[in-house]
Structures are given as C-alpha cells and as structure tokens.
N, C-alpha and C positions, 0 to 999 in steps of 0.2 A: 322505708320512708316514702311517703307518697310524693310523686313529682308534681310540679306546677301548682303549688299551694297558692290560693287566691290572696291578693293583698288585703282584702277585707278582714281576713282572719288575723293578720298581723296588726291591722289597725285596731281591732278590738283588744288584742293582746297588749298593745301599748296603752290603750285606754285604761285597762285594769291595772297595769303596772303603775301608771301615774296616779290614778284615783284610789287604788287600794280596795276596790269593791266592784262587783258587777253593776250595781245600781248607779254608782258614781260614773263608771265608764259609759253606761247607757245614756245618762243625762248629758255627758260631755260630747258624745258622738251623735246624739239625736236618734238613737235606736232604742228598742225595747230591751229590758233586762234579760228575758229569755233568749233573745237574739245574741246578745253579748256572751251569754253563757254557752250557747251552741257554738259560737265562733271559737271560743277558747278551748272547748272540748274537742272540736274538730282539729284545731291546730295541734293539740297534745297528741291526738290519735295519729295525725299525719306525720309528726316528728318522732313519735314513739317515746315521748318524755313527759314528765310531770312539770308543769310550769308554775303552779301555785299550790300552796297548802293553806288550809283554813285555820284561823286563829280567832281569839276573842276580839281582836281589833280589825279583822277583815281578812283579805287574802294576802298572804305573804309570798313574794316571789322566791323561787328556788334558785340555786346557783346557775343552772342552765338558763333560766329566764333572764337573769341579770347579764349573762354572757351574750344572750341574743339581743339585748336592748339596743346596743350600738348599731347593729346591722338592721334592725327593724326601723330605727330612726333614720338611717340612711335611705331606706325604701320610702319612708314618709317624706323626706326632703325631696327625693326624686319625683314622687307623685305630685307634690306641691309645685315643683319646678315645671312639670308637664302642664299643670293647670295654668301657670303664669304664662308659659309660652303660647298655649292655645288661646288664652284670652287676648294676648297681644296681636294675634292674627285676625281676630274678629270673624265676622261672617260675611265680610265684603261690604256691609252697609256703611262702614265708617270711612270708605275711601274718600280722600280729599279733606278729611276732618282733622288731620294732623296726627301728632304722636298719641298713641293709645296703648293700653295694656296695663299689666301689673308688674311693679318692680319692688323687690324686697331689699331693704337697706339695713345693714347691721352696724351699730356703733356702741361705744361704751355708754353706761347709764348717764353720766354727766353730759357727754357730748349730745346724746339723743334728746335729753330733756332741756338742756340749757343753750345749746348751739344750733342744732339742726332745725327746730320748728320754723323759724323765719325763712330759712333756706328752702325747706319743703313747701312752705306757703307760696313763695315766689315761683317755685317749680310748678305747682298746681295752677297758679294764675296763668302761667305761660302755656301750660298743657292741661286743660281741664278734663280731658278724657283719660288722663293718666291716673292710675290708682297706686298708692304708695303704702307698703307695709313696712313700718319702722320697728326694728327689733332692738330694744334697749337691753344690752347684756354686756357684762365684762368678760364673758367667755368669747374666745376667738371663734367666730363662725367659720365652718369649713366651706370655702367657695368651690372647691373641687367637687364636693358632694352636693352643691347647690343648696346648702342651708340658707344661703342668702345670695342675691345677685351681685350686690355691691357692698363693700365693707369699708369703714373708716378705721384705720389701724394706727397705733402708735409705735409700730415697728415695721421695718421694710419686709414685705412678703418674700418668701423664699422659693415658692414653687414656680417653675418656668412656664406653667400653663396659665399663669395670671399676668394681667397687664396692670400697671399702676402709674399713678401720678403723684410725685412728691409735692406736698403742700408747703412744707416749711416746719418751723418749730413752734410748738405750743409751750410757752414758758410757765413754770410753776414757782411758787414761793410761799413763805410763811405769811399768814394774814390773821388779823384779829379785828373784831368790831371796836369802834371807838369807845363804846360804853364799857366793854371789858377792860380796855387799857386805862380808862378813867378810874376804874375801881381797883385795878391791880398793878398799875404801872406798866411802862413800856420797856421791854427787854432791849438792852443796848449791845449785848454780846450773846453768842451762842450759849455760853455757860449759864446765862440768866434764865434760859428756858426751864431749868431745873426747879425754879421757884414759881412756875406757872402751870395752869391747867392746859396740858398739851393734848390735842386730839389726834388719834392715830388708829392704826389697824388692830383688829383682834387676832386674825390669822394671817400669815404671810401670803398675800395674793401674788399673782404673776407680775403685776406692776411693782409691788414692793420688792420682789426678788430681783427684777431687772434693774430697779433703781437703787439696789442695795448699797453700791459703792458710794453713792451720793449721801445716803443717810448714815452710813457707818462713820463718816467723818464727824458726825455730830454726837458728841459725848452725851450719853443719857437718852438718846432718841431710840427707844426700844419699847416693846409692848409693855414691859413691866413698869416703865416710867409714865405711860400714858394715863391721864386722869379720865379720859373718855375714849372708848374703843368702839369701832364699828368697821365692818368690811364693806359697807355701802358708801361709795363716794358721795352719793347724794345726801346721805345722813351726815357725813362729815361736813359737807358744805353748809347744810342747814344749821348745824351746831355752831359753825363759825359765824354765820349771819345772825344767829340768836344771841351772840355774845357769850357763849359758853366757855370759850377758850381760844387757844392758838392752834391753827392747823394749816395744812398745805392745800392750796387751791390754785386754779389757773389765773394768771394775771389778767387775762381778757375778761373773765367773769368778775373778778374783784373790781375792775375799773368801772363796772356798771353802777357801783354803789359808792358814794362818797363816804359812807360809814365804815367801809373796810380799809384797813391800813396795811400796806406792804411792810413787813418787818425784816430786818437783817438781810437786805438784798445783796450786800457784799459778802456776807458770810455763807449764804446758801442760795443757790438757784439751780433749777433743774429744767432741762429742755427736752420735750418729747418730739422726736422726729415723726411727722404725721403724713400718712399716705391714704389716698383713695384708690381702691383696687377692685378688680372684677375678673371673672374668667374671660380668657381671650376669645372664646366662642361668642361672647355677648357684645364684643366691641362694635360689630356692625348692626346690632339690634337698635333701631331708632329710639325706642323708649328707654332702654338701658343706657344708651349713649347720652341721651338728653339728661337723664338723672345724674349720670357720672359727671358730666360737664358742669351741671348746676351745683353739685356738691363741691367739686374742686374749686369753682369760682367763689362760692360762698365761704368756704373754709379759708381760702387765701385772703379774703377780705377780713375774716375774723382774726387770723394770726398777724395781719398787717402787711401791706404791700412792701414795706421797706425791708422786711426779712425775706422776701421771696427771691431765691436765687435765679439766675438766668435760665437754668435748665427747667424750671417749673413751667407748667402749662403743657408739657409734652407727655403723652401717654406712651410708656415704654414697657417692654417685657420685664417682669419682676426680676427674673434671674435668667442667666444664659446657660445654666447648668441644670441637670435634673435634680429634683428634690431629694434631700438626704433621707 
C-alpha cells in the first residue's frame, strides 16, 4: 500500500460513490471526467483494491468501497473544518470589524426550516461578516469529527469533549386543521383516532424509537394504522397544514396558525429535551460562541421563557465521564 495518499483521491472517490459515475462526480467537484477517473484509478492502485465495478446503471461500489466511505467522509469533514477555521482567522484585514468566519450548524429538518431562519437572520444582522452553513438533517451530526460546529439536539449529548446548554422542552401533540375537523369530526378520546386519517412514519426513525413509550400507550398508533405515511417531518407537517389528517407536531409551530387545533392534550403529550452543543475546543472561538449564544437565546424564546429552568443559560460540559 502506498503511504501518504493525497486527499484529492479520496475526494474524487466520494464523488463517484455519491454520484454513481465519473461524469457526475466531475460535475459535482468541478473537475474534468478524465481527472476523476485518474484519481479513482490512482487510489485503487495505492490501496491495492478494486473500488468500483461497471454496470449498465453506472459504477457500483464494491464492499471495500462501502467500508471506506465512513473514513473518507471523516476526512472530508476534517478538511471542511480546516477551511472554516482558516476563514475565521482571515488575512488580518478584518481586524476591528467584529465577529467573522464560517460556522456550520446542524439541526433537524423541522427545526432548521421552521425555527432557525429568524434566529440566523438576527445573528447575521448582528454579525454581517459571519457566514452560516445550515445543515437540515435528522441524522445526528458527529461534532467530534467536526461534521458540524454546533448542533441543536433533542437528546442530551453524551461525549465529555462536548459542551452544551439545555434549552428546555419542545412540546408536541396531536393537531389537525379546522377544515379536516369540520369534514370528519373532532376526536374526543384516544380511541376515536381509529376512525380518522392519522399521519405517521413509514419506517421507525431514531425519534420514533426514542419516543416509543409515549406512542405505545396509544392503541392503534402504529404504521399499519396510519392512513398517510412519511419519514419526513416536514412532509408530515405539510399534510397536517393541508387538512389531510391528524398528526403530531410541535405546539410552538401549531400556535402560529389559528387553523390548527390541538387535540387530546390530556391524553397525549410529548416533550423533547432540547440542547445546543458544540465541541469544547470551539468555546473560545468568537464566531462559534456568537452563533452558540444566538441559537440558545433564540430557542429559549421559542420554547417559552416560563419553561426555562434556572440552570439554563449556562454552558456546561456534556458529560463528566468518557464516551461509552
């Protein structure tokens, strides 16, 4: 195996893995197709393995290619983190101009689309030299690998290398549009849901598994009973707003529309413990700290100051023990 393999080879490898072809990888990376081909061939020669096989639908990754993906993506995250750190330092010309640099923020799809935009807008008004990368994903981004600088999470982080601030609870409940209820009636008991179009998941996501105890108490609340299924939280929210059926959404989002009715509040409620977290190495970075504080303050306003415990507002180490 050849030592010191250049990052650009792995970069092209990831491009082909994601796009399924040399031409697609070349377009995505801004290089020529022959260059992408040379990079993949050079990586295969250096590693002594075959990474792709040709098929009628494009290049198919081998088992070893799939095994390398996680490690190559870790390298990609590190390279991106290096660029963000370098950009935050500037060339010295920005001295005295305030907070500057690039900060990468990760949050769930619903929080990224429905909650964070006004918070990010205020952050940018306060710090116009700051650049924000907002990653909308329901996958938990790995802060230790610097896939993101800051993350909004619905579970307390476990790694001791992270610092976190508890925001409070984001409450969820069953909701439906007034038009739907006018057509189909309003359920008065949990058992009444069996006669309605219920919106739910298709495949059990991490959220569904973590909230399983709350849902298990509802008879008939299962994939087989759902009239409308989607693993996208945004799609489920859109279906509720369109009057397609009854689904679960955040109370804070539902309160924005008088057309959405909170149903069965005594029979079902779910509270998500919400945290803003980042790697402890970034706590003294001016641009990351500015973004962290803005997110924490904005999210606390969203969940409601009355729910904020006295310990909120403090940045603390996520855990005092080593990660499991």
